[in-house]
C-alpha positions as CSV (number, residue, x, y, z in Angstrom):
1,M,136.8,114.9,115.8
2,S,133.5,113.0,116.2
3,A,131.6,111.8,113.2
4,P,128.7,114.0,112.1
5,A,125.3,112.9,113.3
6,I,123.2,111.0,110.7
7,K,120.1,112.9,109.8
8,P,116.8,111.5,108.6
9,N,116.7,111.1,104.8
10,Y,113.0,112.0,104.0
11,G,112.6,113.1,100.4
12,I,116.2,112.0,99.5
13,D,116.1,108.2,100.0
14,A,112.6,106.8,100.6
15,D,113.9,103.3,100.8
16,R,116.5,103.1,103.5
17,V,116.1,104.1,107.2
18,L,119.3,106.0,108.0
19,A,117.9,107.8,111.0
20,V,114.5,108.8,112.4
21,D,113.2,111.9,114.2
22,S,112.6,112.1,117.9
23,P,108.9,112.1,118.8
24,L,108.9,115.9,119.3
25,A,110.8,116.5,116.0
26,A,108.4,114.1,114.2
27,L,105.4,116.1,115.4
28,R,107.1,119.4,114.3
29,R,107.8,117.9,110.9
30,R,104.2,116.8,110.4
31,Y,102.9,120.2,111.5
32,D,105.3,122.1,109.2
33,G,104.7,119.8,106.3
34,R,108.3,119.0,105.9
35,F,107.9,115.5,104.5
36,A,107.7,114.0,101.0
37,V,105.1,111.7,99.4
38,D,106.2,109.8,96.4
39,E,104.3,109.3,93.1
40,L,102.6,106.1,94.5
41,G,101.5,107.8,97.7
42,A,104.1,106.5,100.1
43,D,105.0,108.8,103.0
44,P,108.3,107.5,104.5
45,H,108.1,109.9,107.5
46,F,104.7,108.6,108.4
47,M,106.0,105.0,108.0
48,D,108.7,105.8,110.6
49,V,106.2,107.5,112.9
50,V,104.0,104.4,113.2
51,A,106.9,101.9,113.2
52,P,107.3,101.9,117.0
53,L,103.7,100.6,117.3
54,G,105.2,97.2,116.1
55,A,107.7,97.0,118.8
56,P,105.8,94.5,120.9
57,V,105.6,92.1,117.9
58,R,108.3,89.5,118.2
59,V,109.8,88.5,114.8
60,H,112.7,86.1,114.3
61,V,114.2,86.4,110.8
62,E,116.4,83.6,109.5
63,R,118.8,83.9,106.6
64,G,118.2,87.6,106.5
65,E,121.4,88.0,104.5
66,N,119.4,87.0,101.4
67,L,117.5,90.3,101.7
68,P,119.3,93.0,99.6
69,R,120.4,96.0,101.6
70,V,120.2,98.2,98.4
71,G,118.5,97.8,95.1
72,P,115.2,96.4,93.9
73,A,113.8,92.9,94.6
74,L,110.3,91.4,94.8
75,I,109.7,89.2,97.9
76,V,107.1,86.5,97.4
77,A,105.6,85.1,100.6
78,N,102.8,82.9,101.9
79,R,99.7,84.4,103.3
80,G,97.2,82.7,105.5
81,L,96.0,85.1,108.1
82,G,95.0,88.2,106.2
83,L,96.9,91.3,107.3
84,F,99.3,89.5,109.8
85,E,101.9,88.2,107.4
86,P,102.5,91.5,105.5
87,V,102.9,93.4,108.8
88,V,105.3,90.8,110.2
89,L,107.3,91.0,107.0
90,V,107.5,94.8,107.1
91,L,108.7,94.6,110.7
92,G,111.2,91.9,109.9
93,V,112.8,93.6,106.9
94,R,113.0,96.9,108.7
95,R,114.8,95.3,111.7
96,V,117.2,93.1,109.7
97,N,118.4,95.6,107.0
98,G,116.8,98.9,107.7
99,R,114.6,99.2,104.6
100,R,111.0,100.4,104.3
101,L,109.2,97.5,102.6
102,R,106.5,98.2,100.1
103,V,103.6,95.7,100.3
104,V,101.6,94.9,97.1
105,G,97.8,94.6,97.4
106,A,96.4,97.8,98.9
107,P,92.7,98.0,98.1
108,E,91.4,100.9,96.1
109,L,88.9,102.1,98.7
110,P,88.2,105.6,100.0
111,V,90.1,106.5,103.2
112,V,91.6,103.0,103.6
113,G,93.4,102.8,100.3
114,P,95.2,106.2,100.7
115,L,96.1,105.5,104.3
116,L,97.7,102.2,103.3
117,N,99.5,104.0,100.5
118,K,101.0,106.3,103.0
119,L,102.2,103.3,105.0
120,G,104.0,102.1,101.9
121,A,101.5,99.7,100.4
122,I,100.6,99.9,96.7
123,G,97.9,98.3,94.6
124,S,98.2,95.1,92.6
125,R,98.6,96.7,89.1
126,P,101.6,95.1,87.5
127,G,102.7,98.3,85.9
128,D,102.9,100.1,89.2
129,V,104.9,97.4,90.9
130,A,107.3,97.3,87.9
131,A,107.7,101.1,88.2
132,L,108.4,100.7,91.9
133,L,111.1,98.1,91.3
134,R,112.7,100.2,88.5
135,A,112.9,103.0,91.1
136,G,115.1,100.7,93.3
137,H,112.6,99.7,96.0
138,L,112.0,96.5,97.8
139,A,108.5,95.2,97.5
140,A,106.6,92.2,98.8
141,A,103.8,90.4,97.0
142,P,101.8,87.7,98.8
143,L,100.9,84.4,97.2
144,G,97.2,83.6,97.0
145,P,95.7,83.4,100.5
146,T,95.4,79.9,102.0
147,W,93.8,81.3,105.2
148,L,94.4,78.8,108.0
149,S,96.0,76.2,105.8
150,P,99.9,76.2,106.1
151,G,100.5,75.8,102.4
152,A,101.8,78.1,99.6
153,G,99.0,79.6,97.5
154,E,98.9,80.6,93.9
155,P,101.6,83.0,92.7
156,P,100.8,86.3,91.1
157,R,101.8,85.3,87.6
158,A,100.8,88.6,85.9
159,L,102.8,90.5,88.4
160,L,105.8,88.3,88.0
161,A,105.5,88.6,84.2
162,A,105.7,92.4,84.4
163,T,108.7,92.4,86.8
164,L,110.8,89.8,85.0
165,G,114.5,90.6,85.4
166,F,114.3,91.7,89.0
167,P,115.3,89.2,91.8
168,V,112.4,87.3,93.3
169,I,113.0,86.3,96.9
170,P,110.9,83.4,98.3
171,V,110.0,83.9,102.0
172,A,108.1,81.6,104.4
173,I,106.2,83.1,107.4
174,R,105.0,81.1,110.4
175,P,102.9,82.5,113.2
176,G,104.0,82.4,116.7
177,G,100.8,80.8,117.9
178,P,97.3,79.9,116.8
179,L,95.5,82.7,114.8
180,G,98.6,84.8,115.0
181,L,98.5,85.1,118.8
182,P,102.0,86.1,120.2
183,V,102.7,82.9,122.1
184,R,106.1,82.6,120.4
185,P,108.0,84.9,118.0
186,W,106.8,84.9,114.4
187,R,109.4,83.1,112.2
188,V,110.5,84.5,108.8
189,L,112.7,82.3,106.7
190,V,114.3,83.9,103.6
191,G,115.2,81.8,100.7
192,E,117.8,82.3,97.9
193,P,116.9,84.9,95.2
194,L,115.4,83.5,92.0
195,L,116.1,84.9,88.5
196,P,114.9,84.0,85.1
197,P,117.4,83.0,82.4
198,S,119.6,85.8,81.2
199,G,118.1,87.6,78.2
200,T,114.5,87.1,79.3
201,E,112.3,90.1,78.4
202,A,109.5,91.5,80.4
203,D,106.1,89.9,79.8
204,D,107.6,86.6,78.6
205,Q,104.7,84.4,79.7
206,L,106.6,81.2,79.6
207,A,109.4,82.6,81.8
208,A,106.8,84.1,84.1
209,A,105.1,80.7,84.5
210,E,108.4,79.0,85.2
211,I,109.5,81.6,87.8
212,S,106.0,81.6,89.4
213,E,106.1,77.8,89.9
214,A,109.7,78.1,91.1
215,A,108.7,80.7,93.7
216,R,105.7,78.7,94.9
217,D,107.8,75.5,95.2
218,A,110.5,77.5,97.1
219,V,108.0,78.9,99.6
220,H,106.5,75.5,100.0
221,D,110.0,74.0,100.8
222,L,110.8,76.8,103.2
223,L,107.5,76.3,105.0
224,R,108.6,72.7,105.7
225,E,111.7,74.1,107.5
226,V,110.0,76.6,109.8
């Protein structure tokens, strides 16, 4: 007897991509309203509908085994080209372990903000990000932008203070060409997860400062490898 076909899991597990609708089934689902939106505005079905648009983007992920296949974690990555790095990271995570990544930093603007929320992005409020991690999701927060400089920017200390106790995964992202042009594949190098000392409580400012510096140093070291 053949194994039963895996069905899309919209409304049941908004984190992992088990299966996706065909284009026709996706259109029917959107028309019928048979999709779920979570409390922070994410629409997993819509995320899967637009995912094929990223197919031409070449992304090479190294040490992808450091990304958890289940459970919460906060990725901390460098950012120098605006929207490019978050998009590349979303594509890389999806291709490596089949998870829908939630990106921190969506602007609270009419039209643009709600659209990005549907695509899985959330604002920068520490309490919202902490709630997202408590719900078991994988999120990514960029370091302060360095624009065209290859370094690692300032870590989001307030965010890390609110999410103490969850794994922090440093990630370095290198463009495949100047200004993000697809001359070569983008490279994503995933570091070892960082954790504060056991017993650390949320909002411990000293622990937050220590893990912030550890995350920035780790991203800086990874950038030297890619």
